[in-house]
N, C-alpha and C positions, 0 to 999 in steps of 0.2 A: 348477402350470403358469401361464404368463402368458396374456395376452389374455383373462383372465377365464374360461378354459376349465378344466374339471376332468376327472379321469380317469373319472368316473362315466358319461360319455357313451359309454364303450366297452362298457357292460353293458346287458343287457335281459333280461327274462324271469327264469328261475331264477337266472341268474348275478347279476343285480341284487338279486334277493331274498336270495341268500346273503350278498352284501356288506352289505345292510341289516341282516340278522340279526347279522352279525359286529360291526356298529357298535353295536347294542344291548349286545352282550357287552362291547365295548370301554368303554362308558360305566360298566359295573359293575366289570369286572375286566380291565384292559388286558393283564395278563400272560397271559391265556388266548387272546389273539388273535395271529395271525401277525405278527411284527415289521414286515414290509413293509406290511401293512395298517394297523398302528398309525401308522406314519410318514405314510401317506396321510391317515388320519383327522385326525392332528394338523395336517397342512398344509392340507387342503381341507375339513375339516368333514364334516357328515353327507352320505351319498349322497342324490342327488336324482334323480327320474325325469326323464330328458331329454325335451324336447318332440319333438325329432327329431334324427337324426344324418344329416348330409349329407356327401357326399364330393365331391372335385374331379372324380372320374371315375365314370361309371356302372358300370364293371366293377371297382370297388374290392371286394376280398374281404370277406366278412362274417365276424365273429369266430365261430369254432366254439364250441358249448356246452362249458362247463368249461375254456375256454381263456383265461379272463380274466387268469390270472397272467402270461401272455406279454405281454398288453397293458399291464398295470401295469408290468412290467419295461421294456418298450419306452418307455413314458412317462418312467419314471425315468431311462433312458439318455438320452433326448432332453433332459430338464432338466439332467442332469449335463453334457452337452456345452455347453449354454448357460452353465452356471455355471462349469465348469472347463475349457472348451475352450482357453482361453488358456494353460493349462499345457503343452499339447503343440504350440502354434502355432510356425510357422517365422518367428519375429520377431527372431532374433538373427543379424546378418550373419556373425558369426564362428562361428556355431553352437556357442557356448560357454555358453549359458544353461541353467539347470536345466529339466528336462522331467519331467512326471509324468502318465502316462496310465492308471493303474490304475482310476480312477473312470469311464473311458469305454470299457473293454473289454467286448466281448460276454460274455466268460466271467464277468465280475463279476456280470452279471445273468442268468447261466444261459440265454443266448439264442444261437440260431444265425442265420445269414443267412436260412435258410428261415423261421424263426419271424418274423423282421422283415418278410419279404415278405407274410406273412399279416395284418399289422397295417395297418388303413386309414390312409392318409396324413393325413386330417383329424384323427386323434387325436394326431398328432405335430407337424403344422405347420398353422397357419391360413393360408388363401390361398396355398398353396404354388404355385410355378411349374408351369405346365401339363405340363412334361416329366417331372415326378415322379409316378410311378404306383403306387408301393407303399412300404411302411414302410422297406425297406432303402434305397431311393433317398432317402427322406426323411432317414434317419440320415446317409447319405453327404453329402447336401446340407448338413445342419447342421454336419458336421465341416468341410466346405469353408468354410462361412460363419464359423465361430468358431475355426478352427485353422489358418488359412493364414498369409499374411504380414501380415494384419490380425487382431488379437484384441481381444476386448471383455470388460470387466467391468461388468456392469449389474445383477447380482443384488441388490446392496445398495440399489438405488433403491426407496424406499418407495412413492411414488406409482404406482398401478397403471396409470393412463393413460399416464404418461411411460414406464414400463417397457415397456408394450405397444407404444408408438410406436417405441421403440428396437429392440425385438425384430423388429417387422415390417420396419423399414428394413434391418436386418442380414440377415434371412432372405430378403428379396427378391433378395439377391445383386447389388445394383446400386451398392454403395458404391465398389468398385474401379472407377476411371474407365475408360471405353471411349474412347480417344482416336482422333482421325482421324490419317491419315498425316502431314498438315501439322503437327498439334499434337505428334506424336511427334518430328518433326524439330526443332521449336522447343524441345521439352523437352531434347533432346540438346544443342542449342546452349546452352541455359541452364546445363546441367551442365558443359559445356565452359568457359563463362565463369567459373563458380564455381571450378572446379578450376584453370583457367588463371591466374586472379588470384593464387591461393595459390602456384602453381608459379613465377610470375614473381617475386614478392616473395622467395620462398625462394632463387632463383638469383641475383637481382640485389642483394639486401640481405642478404648471408649473415650468419646469426646474429642478425638483428634480431628482437626480440619482436613477434609478431603474433597469437598465440593462435589458430591457424588453425582453420578450420571442417572441414578434411579428415577424412572418416569420417562426417560428418554434413552432407554437401553438400546433401542434400535439405531441409535447414532453409530454405534460400532458396526452393526450389520450393514448400514449404508456405506460406511467407509470401506468395509471389507469388499463390497461389490465394486466400488470405484477402483479399488486396487486390482481386482480381478480383470476388470475391463481395461485397465491400463496395461496389464500384461498382454492382453489380446491385441491391443493397438500398437504394441512395441514401444510404448512410452518409456523413456529412460528414468524419469524422475517425477515424483509427486511431492509438492510442497504443501504443508498443512499449516494453517494459522488458526488458532482458537484461544479463547479465554480459559479460565481455570476450571469451570464446571465440566466434569467428565474427562479432564485432561489425563488424570492418572490411569483411568481405564483405557483411554486411547493409547497412551504410552505402553501399557502392558499388553494389550491385545492386538493393536494395529501395528505398532512398532516393535513388538516382541521384546520389551524390556522384561527380564525374568521376574517372576513373583518374588524371588529371594531379594533382588535388588530393591524392589519397592517396599517390601516388608522391613528390610534393613534400615531404610530411611525413616520409617515410623518408629523403629526400635532403637534408633541412634546407634547403629552398628555400621562400621565401614562397609561399603558396597563393592569395592574393587574385586574381591574374591569371587563374586558372582557374575562378573562381566563375561559374556560369551568369549571363549578362546578363539573362535573362528574369525574374529574381526568384523562380524556382521553388524554389530551395534557400536555406534560411536557416540560418546557423551563428552561434553566439555563443561568445565566449571572454573570460575574465577577464584581468586584467593579469599574474597569476601563472601561469596556464595549467595544463594537465594532459596526461597522456600520451594518445596518439592513440586507444588502445583503451578510453578512458573517455568519449570525447566522443560527443555526440549530434548531431542535425540535425532540421530540419523541411523536408518536401518537399511542394509542392502540384502535383498532377498536372493534366493538361489537362482532365480530367473534373471538376475541382474538389475531389477528395478530398485531404485533408491527411494526411500520414503524419508522425508524430513519434516519434523515437527518443530516449528520455530519457537525459540525462547520468547517469553512474553510476560510483561509485568501486568499489574492489575488494571491498567487502562485498557479495557477490554478490546476495543476495535482497532487500536493503533497498530497492531501487528499486520493487519491486512495489506497495507501498501508495502511493507517490508517483504512480505511473502511474494507479492506480485513482482517486486523488483528482483528478488532471487530467481523467480521463475523466468523472467525475461533473460537474465544472465545465463541461466541453464539452457535456454533455447538458442543462444547466439554463439556463432563461431567468429572469433575476433583476431585470428592469427594471420590475416592477410590485409593488405592496404585496401582502402575504400570503406564502404559501409559494412557494418557487421552483417553476417548472413544468419537469418532467423529460420529455425525449424519449429513451428508451433506444436508439433506432435512430440517434440523431445521432452517437454515437461508441461505440467499444468498445476494450477493452484486449487486447493480445497480451502475455502474460507468459512469457518464456523462462527456464527454470530449469536448473540443473545437476542431474545425477542424484544426486550426493552432497549437494548443498545442499538439495534439495527436502525430504527427510525430516530433514535435519540442522539446518536453520535454523528456529527457532520462528516467525519472522516469516511464514513461508509459511502455517502453520496459522492465524495471526492473520488473514491476508488471506482465507483460505477461510472462517473463522468469520464475518466480517462481510459476506460476499458476498451474503447475502440479508436483511441487517438494513436497515431502512427508511432510516436516515440515511446508509448507505454503499453500498448495492447499486447496481450499474451495469447491470443486465440481463444479467449474465454476462460473465466474462472467459474468453478462450481461453488455457489454460495449455499450454505446450509444454515437455516435459522433453527437453532436448538431451542425450540419454543416451549418453555414451561409455563407460559401464561402469567408470568409474574417477574418483576424486577426487584430483587431483595425483598422488600415488603410491599412494594407498590404494584397494584393491579393495573390491568391494561387501560381501564377508563381514566386513570390518572397519568398514564404513561405516554399516550399518543392521541392524535386527533383523527386517526384513520381507522378503518375497519380492521385491517390486518397490519401486523408489524412489517410485513413485506411490501406494503404499498409504495414506499419510495422507489423501489426498483422499477415500477411500471413507467415512471417518467423517463426511463432510459431504454424503453422497449425491450426489457428483459422478461422472458417468460417466467411465470411463477407457478410452481406445483405445490399444492398443499397435500400433505399425506398424514394419515393417522398413525402415530408412532406405535400404537398397540397392534398394528397389522404388519408384522415384519416381512411377510411375503410381498405386500404392496410396496414396502420400502425398498426391497431389492429391485422390483420392477422399475420404480422411479429412478433409482441409481443408474440402471442401464439406459433408461430413456434420456436422462440428463447427460450422460457421457456421449451417447450417440448424437444428441443435439449439438454439443460442443464440437464434436468431430466434423459435423456437417456444415455448421454455420459459423464456427469460430467466435461465438458470442458467450457472454455470461448467461447463467441461468440460476434461478433461485429455487431451492427446495425448502419449503416451510414445514419442518418436521414438528408436528403438533403433539405435545405430550403434557407432562406436568412435572412438578418437583416434589419428590416423596417426603423430603425433610425440609428444614428451614434453609435459609441462605447458606449457612454452614451448619455442621452437625451439632453445634451447641445452641443454636437458635430454637425457640419454641414458636412455630408459625401460628398456632391457634390464638396467640395473643393479638396478632394483627390481621389475620386472614382466616377467621373461624369457619366461615361457610365453605370456602374452598377446601380447607384441610379436613373438615368432617367428611367431605366426599372422597378425598384422597385416601384417608385411613380405611375406608370401606372398599377401595378399588383394588382388585387383584393386579399383580405385576404382569408384565407382558410375558414373562416366562411361564407363569401360571396359566395365563390365557392360552398361550400357544401349546403348552403341554396338554391342556384340556381339549383343544381342537384336534390334536393328533390322536388322542384317545378316542374321540368321537368319530374320527375318520378310520378307526380300527387299524391304525398304523403301529401303535404301541399300546402297552398296558399302563394303567395308572401307576402301578408299582415301579415301572421302569423310569417314569418321570421322577419319582422320589429317589430311586437308587442313583440316578444320574446326578441329582442335586447333592446327595450325600457324598458321592465319590469325588466330585469336583471340590467340595469343601474339604474333604480329607486330603486331596492333593495339595491344597493351599496350606493346610496344617503341616504337612510334611515339609513344605518349603520353609515355613516359619521355624520349624524345629531345627532346620539346618542353620538358619540365621541365629538362633539362640545359642548355638555352639560357640559363637564368636563373642569376645568381650565387648561390653558397651563402651562407647566413646562419645560422650555428650558434647565435648568441645574439641575444636581443632585449632592448631596454631595458624594464625593469619600470616602467611609468608608471601610477600610480593616477589615475583621472579626477578632475579638480578638484572636480566636484560631490560626489564621495564625500569628498574631503579637507575640504570646507567643512562637512560635517556637516548636521544638520537645522536649518533656519532657525527663527527665532522667529516664530510665527504667532498672531495674535489669534484665539482660539477661543471667546470668550464668546457666549452666546445671550441675546437680550433676555428680560427677566423675564416679560413678558406671554405670550410664546411658550412658555416653560417651564411657566407656570401652565396654559395651555390643554392642553398635552401631558399634564401631570400629572392634570388632570381627566379627560381621555379615557382614560388608563390605568386609572383607578379607576371607570370607568363600564362596567358589564358588562350583558349581555343580561338581561332580567327573568326569564327561565326558567333562568338559570344559578345553581346553588346551590354557591357556594364554601364550603369548610370554614370554619365560623363563626369559629374562633379566628384562622385565617389572614386572613380578610377584615377582622377588627378590626385586626390588625397592619398590614396594607397600607393601611387607611384612615388610619392615622396619618401617612401620607405627605402628607396635606393640610396638616398643621400648619405645616411650614416656610413655606408660602405664606401663612400667617396670622400670621407673626411669632412662631411658637412652635417651639422645637426646631430640630434641625439635619437637613440632608440627609445621611443616612448613606451608607456605601460602596455598597451594593446599589442604593439609590435614585439616587445620582449616576450609576452605571453605566447604569441603565435610561433615565434622561433623556439621557445621552450617546448611547445607541443610537438613541433616537427621533429626535434631531436629526440624526444621521448618515444615517438613512433619509430624512429630509426633504431632506437635501442630495444625495441620489441615489446613495449607496453602499449596496449590499446588505451584509447581515451574516450570517455563518455562525459559530455558536458551538457547540463540541462538547467533550465530556469526560465523565468518570464523574460522574453525578448533576448535570450542568450545568444542567438545567432549573430545579431547585430551588436548586441550590448546595449543596456539601458541608456548609456551616455554616448552611443554611436562611436564607440572606440574599438570595437572588435572586428566585425565584418568577416567572420570565418565562412559564412555562406553568402554568396553573391547572387543577385537575381538579374536575369536578362531584362533589359529595359523594355524590349519589344514583346517578348513572349512570356516573361515571368519565370522562365526555366531557372532552376537552381544550379549553382556551380560551387563546389567546395574545393578550392585550389590546393589545400593541404593533401588531398588524395593523390595529387600528381607528383609529389616530391619523390626523388629517387631514393632507393634503399629503404622505403617504408616497409616495416615488417608487421604492422598491426593495424587494426581498424580505427577509424576516427568518426565520431558523430557528435553533432551538437543539436539539441532539440529545444525549440521554443515550447515551454510547458504551458498547460492550462493555468489559469489564475488561481493556483492552489499552492500552499506552502507545506502544510503538515504532511499530506499524502505524498507529494512529490519528493520531499526530503527523505521521508521514510523509504520510498521506492529506491532512491539512489543509495541509501545505506544498505538496503537489501541486495541491490545489484553488486555493490562492492564486496559484501560478505561472500557472495557466491563466486565472484570472479576476482581473485586477489591479484590478477595481472593487469587489471584495468585501473587506470587513474580516473576515478569517478569524481565528478565535480558538480556541486549544486551551487548556483548563484542566485541570491535573492535580488529582486529588482531594486529594492532599497534594504539596507540592513535591518531596519525595524520591522520589515515584513516577516522576519524570522520569529517575531512574537507569536505568529499564528502556528508556528511549528515547535513551540517550546517543549511540548511533551516529547518530541523526538530527541531533542537535546538532553532533556532530563532523564528519560527512562531508557534510552538506547545508546546514543552516541557517546555520552560522557561516561557511562557506567557499564556498558555491555561486557567489557573485558573483566572488570572487577567482579561482576556478578556471575557471568556465564562463560568467561574465557574466550569470548569472541573477539577476534582481531579485525580492525578496520583501518583502512588508509583513506577514508573519505575526505575530500577537500570541500570546504564551505567558504564561499566568498560573500561577504556582507558589506556592501558599500556604506561608508561611514564618514562623517566629518561635518562640522558646523559650517554652513555656507551662507547663512543669512536668509535661508528659505523657509524658516519657521521650524516649529518643534518636531513635526513629523518628518521623517526621512533624514533628520540630522544625525541621529544616533542609532548605531546597531546594537545598543544596549550591551556594550562590551563588558560591563561589570557583571552581568549574569554569567557569562562564560568563565570569567575569572573566579567567580564564587564557586562554580562547579569544578574548578581545576584542582586536582589532587592526584597523588600516586602516578604522576607522569601520564595521566589518562589521555591528554591530547596536547597539541601545540596551538597556542594562541599568539598570533602575530599582528602587529600594526605597523605596516611597512611604509618607508618613505623613499624607496629606491626601486626603479624598474629592474635594475640588475639583481637586486636581492630577491625580487619576485621571480625572476628567471631561475635563480639558483634554488630557491626553496621549492619550486615546483619540480625541478629535476631531482632534488634530494628526496622528495616524497615518492616520486616514481621509482627511484633506485631502491627504496626501502620497502616497497609494497609486499614482497614475499618474505621479509625478514621478521623475526620475532619482536624486534624493537619498533615495528610500525605502530602508528597511532593516528587518529584523525587530525586533520590540519584545519584550523579555523583562522581565516584572514579577514580582518576588518579592512576592506579594500577601499581605494580612493574614488573620489568623484571629480572635483576640480583639479586634482593633481594628475589626472590621467595624461594630460599633455603638457604639464609644467616642465620647463627646461631643467629645473633643479632636481627633478625626479628622474629625468631621462638618463640613459646610460650610453657610454661609448661602447663601440663594438668590442674593444679590448676588455671591458668589464665583464662581458659575457664569455670571452674566449678563455679566461682563466679565473681561478678563485673558487669560492664556495659561498654558501649562505652565511651571512654574518649576523649573529644575534645582537650585536651592538655596533654602531658606527659613530666614530668621533667626527665632529663637525670640522671639515677642512678649513684651514686658516686660523683656527683657534687653538689655544693651549700650547703654543710653541714656546712661550716664556712661562714655564711652570711656576716660578716663584711669584709671578704677578697675579696668578689666578686666585681670586677670593671666593668664588662660588662656582659650583658645578651644577648645571641644569640638566635634568633628565627629562626626556620628552619623547613622544611617539607620533607617528603618522603625520597628519596635516599640519599640526602646530609646529612640528619639527621643521617643515618647509617654510612656514611663516617666519620662524626665527632665523632660519638660514637666509631668507630673502632680506631680512633686516640687517644682519651682520655682514652680508656680502663677503668681502675678502678678509674680514676680521679686524680691519683697522679701527682703532678706538674701542676695541672690545677685549683688550688684553686681560681684563679683570675677570672674564668669565670663560668657562669652557662648556660646550654643549655635547651631550652624549645622547644619541638616538637609541632608544631601547626598542629594537626591531622585533624581538621575541619577548613577549611579556610572560608567557608560561611555556615551558619551565623557565623561571626567572634566572637570567644569566648573572647570578650573584658573584661568582668568582671573577668573571671578566670585569664587572663593575668595580669590585673590590680592588683589582689590580690598577684600574684607571685612577681611582680615588687616591690610592697610595702614592701616585706620582706627583700629586699636588699637595705638598705638605703645608702650604700656607692657606689652603682653602678652609674658610670658616663656615661655609653654608652649603648644604646639599638641598637643591630645590627640585621638587617634582612639579612639572608644569603640564597642564592639560587644558583642553578647550571645553571639556565636559564639566557639568556642575560637580561640586566637591563630593556629593553622595553618589556620584556615578563615575564612569570611566575607570581608570586604573589606580588612582591615588590610594584608596583604602586597601587595595591588594598589595601595592608596592611598599607601603609604609613599614610593615614588619621587617621586610628585607633591608630597607634603609636603616632601620634602627640597629640591625646587626652589623651593617657595613660601617656606619658612622662611629668615629671615636669621640673627638671633641667637637665635631661639626654640629651646627644647628641644622635641623631638618625643617624645611619650609614648604608650604603648599602655595602654588600660584595657579589660579584658575577661577572659574565661576564659583560663586558661593552655593550653598545648599539650595536646590530647587526641586519643585515637584515635576516640572516639565524640563526636557533636556535642552531646549534652546529657545531663544527669544522669537516672538512672532513677527517682529518688525526688523527689516533689513538694516536700517540706519542704527537702531539700538544695538544690533549685533556687531556692527562695525566699531562702534564706540567701545563696547566691552572687549572685543577681540584686541583692539589696539591697546587697551589698558593691560591686558594679560601679557602681551608681547613686551611692553615697556617695563612692567614690573619684573618679568622674568630676567631681563637683560640689564637692569639698572645696577649700578655699583653699590656696594654696601656703605 
């Protein structure tokens, strides 16, 4: 039982003695004990003598001697109702859901109603309502609480305090809202607006796609109430993520996008004239645009609460991590050194899911999994399953292996509330309950809003073709507005004529709005104009930091508290970072990164870095977070640098790519002062996050006008370790490159890494900002030819191309120019050394692949008039890497020169599986690239 009560309080005297004797037998030989007692012993442990047994009423009957079996069975029945009551609940508007009541029948427990009347109420319900005077009434009350139009699943909650709170709230019977007459009339008006909007579009724009909300009209009612509760709790921002079904209605009624703007989009009329002049509504749109049911908006209410509906493509659930990332950013204050300060009440997320997508899309469970992880928790999201019992044309029995679409949430100890969407008053009560739960426990909660879909997947589909049984029922089923209007008439709150008049007046209001739209001329096409700041690309910025400043930062990074015991071997390795400032050795990749981070913090930009093993770095090169060898306590030395003006945090992420990358993209969208970085453990792990690259990061600005400066680090490079983890699939990002949508770099210099990070941070708030994707090194992390002198960091800027030192000094002798990136550039540099015997060749490292530095390369080529061949060399197979991307540029650059490819031939797999075979092939590529003509 819950509430920390046990069934043993029902027994005293001989009865309790008998139970205690049976427990002793149970410990020795469970098979000799009645199975029902065995179950109780397993669940509740040893019987204990109760201090006292109190009842809500002085006339509560006392258990008769030898009647303890009835009490046990009554307790089992009560617990069964709590656990399984949802299986008999009236939660399906079409009454077409499965029902199972065998676990809650009196016969199952060999009980009669008279037996129950003899059981004290306090044994079945703690703090029962005063009108419940016997066990039968208690059982009936439990049935009403757990099996009406609201049903609950909480038995999987492990925390006893949390489960007890939930149980008490449910059993008080106060969740279903008791509305005033005026509130009921306002609710009917709201339902009429929601339905009227859909009806107006259906009749006015025949056949137009809108993915209507009809059948789940109460979704707007639910959101309305969550907004009201947010105002009461002084929340500053609510972020909403949802797919396309119902989006237009939510935009119109929750975010207050005017009817005129929505109708103008259907009528192909410019919408700007109808944008509210008070600035309360903010919309953004890219030059290429998107369909209306993918768009978002931001609305600021008179109370100061901001509502944001995220822009989202058709990949239904992928917006959820983006919204939670935005929410975390909205909760955090990042303008002081140290860790960000989080206020979980400042913002929260409402995530609306489809019933087929919730169990079907793995990103949902990824989001649930990190919901209480320290680097990603937001104090609880409110999940709403907009459950229309169908996915496109696929019914639930072909859609999942579970009873409910919400079942995956139970694995994460998330409470689930099922509610009948045809009962809007119940929906309001559930919204309040969910908000209160989040406020108290800081956890996710799921509302399974069960309804139906009045039309097909879109308004041009005929659902009777594939789902005839369901849709014959739907066509006979009245709308929630009709049902609620009838209810208010039956309650004598309004006349039936008022219901009709209200419907007509709202429809007329929409017609008036559309009449205003029709006054403007149609414009079915618009010019696609890319902003000049985008076309201009990233400017060249001096990003050097004076040497004295770097030296001081370096010293502070290596000065730890006296009582901190770093792992001795690691401490020795990190102390080597003093040497470059003494004229010895080089600043390696990880060292350059740390110095860049520190200077960025001093410039006032916060930094958030996350990824699998990001604190240490997959290749043990970073060590931004140290651990005390004796206590395990964490130390982040960068927090102690002087003049730090912003927060810094690095989080080891769950073993998740898609959701975490989406989360970081969302964080950066919300906080454009943060240098937000996601690092893949290996570059090919980004395969699992491809949807985020395709649908958001590469195209969000062109579609929706959303600017992002997100940085992505993808370790890349053939190392002879097999096909997996060799390639970050560079070619995929180059294929997506267009319209200066992002920067793609394959670096061979720690100094260049230092400068490109600083350039990105300096540009975060500028219109020219764009995401930065770096295929970062593995074996090169400590390579001396990659390392930098301190002077390289003290001056200069990010260089899109680097000419190989020691080569090209005798321009007339150069016969071939080799273009190369990343690891192979260092392999070639290692081969040519100081350039002796290689006068015939010049090597150009193309550090930035996109935007392709064509003008700089053209200038280099023009200096070598005797060059007969332009070579593109790469370690990836010919159908991968950068060759196919670079070729069109080389064709424009070349005059009489031959263009040649050097690298692996076309392959299905990115690298050899055998290390020796790899070495042979890599040696061939190096020799072929450098040989004379």
